[in-house]
C-alpha positions in Angstrom: 139.8 37.9 -121.8 141.9 41.3 -121.5 139.9 44.2 -123.4 141.7 45.0 -126.9 142.6 48.9 -126.7 141.4 51.4 -129.4 143.7 53.0 -131.7 144.3 56.8 -130.7 143.3 59.5 -132.8 145.6 61.7 -134.2 144.8 64.8 -132.3 146.1 62.2 -129.1 148.7 60.7 -130.8 150.5 64.4 -131.5 149.3 65.9 -128.3 150.9 62.5 -126.6 154.1 63.7 -128.7 154.3 67.0 -128.4 154.3 66.6 -124.8 157.4 64.3 -123.9 158.5 67.8 -123.8 156.5 70.1 -121.1 153.9 72.7 -123.2 151.4 74.8 -123.1 147.7 73.9 -125.5 149.1 76.8 -127.5 152.4 75.5 -128.3 150.7 72.2 -128.4 148.8 72.9 -131.5 151.6 74.8 -133.5 154.0 71.8 -132.7 151.3 69.9 -134.0 150.8 72.0 -137.0 154.7 72.1 -137.9 155.3 68.3 -137.4 152.4 67.5 -140.0 153.7 70.4 -142.1 149.5 71.3 -142.0 148.0 68.6 -142.3 146.4 68.1 -138.3 145.1 71.4 -137.3 143.9 71.0 -133.7 140.8 73.5 -133.0 141.4 74.9 -129.2 137.9 72.8 -128.6 140.0 69.8 -129.9 142.6 69.9 -128.1 141.4 71.2 -124.7 138.4 68.5 -124.8 141.1 65.9 -125.5 143.8 67.4 -122.7 141.3 67.1 -120.5 140.4 63.3 -121.4 143.7 62.9 -121.1 144.5 64.3 -117.4 141.5 62.3 -116.1 143.1 59.2 -117.6 146.4 59.9 -116.4 148.6 60.4 -119.4 149.6 63.9 -119.5 150.1 66.0 -116.0 149.6 69.5 -115.5 153.0 71.8 -114.1 152.4 74.1 -111.6 153.6 77.2 -112.5 152.9 80.6 -111.9 149.9 80.8 -110.0 148.5 84.6 -112.0 150.2 82.8 -115.2 146.9 81.8 -117.4 149.3 79.6 -119.8 149.2 76.0 -118.2 152.0 73.7 -119.1 151.1 70.2 -119.6 153.5 66.7 -119.6 153.2 62.9 -120.4 153.5 60.5 -117.8 154.7 56.8 -117.0 151.2 56.1 -118.6 150.7 58.3 -121.3 155.1 57.2 -122.2 153.1 53.7 -122.5 150.0 54.2 -124.4 152.6 56.4 -126.8 154.6 53.4 -127.4 152.0 51.3 -127.8 150.3 52.8 -130.2 154.2 53.2 -132.2 154.2 49.8 -132.4 150.5 49.4 -133.3 151.3 51.8 -136.4 154.8 50.2 -136.8 152.6 46.5 -137.5 149.8 48.4 -139.2 153.3 49.6 -142.3 155.0 46.5 -142.1 151.9 44.6 -142.9 150.9 47.4 -146.0 154.3 46.8 -147.5 154.1 42.6 -147.3 150.8 42.5 -148.8 150.7 41.5 -152.1 154.1 39.8 -152.0 156.2 42.7 -151.3 154.6 44.2 -154.7 153.8 47.8 -154.6 150.3 48.7 -154.4 
């Protein structure tokens, strides 16, 4: 039996979404806040904890930059894109189920 994958947290979802183009951590924080009109704010601890976990999973990769630069850029990997795509499909299914609940009547 295949292990069921769990849903992504909002933080991980917006980190992966942001990293469809390379950016450094602070830019990811700003992008998540901009995309959600301030609803999602990523603290530094949350962001860098998630980045470390995503690096270990192989969902994102650090880009090599200037050796003296303190701003490390990251990008999503093919594995991360696949996970992100599955999450979008899962969310679309939830939305579809919600819209179809109660015979299509507005809840």
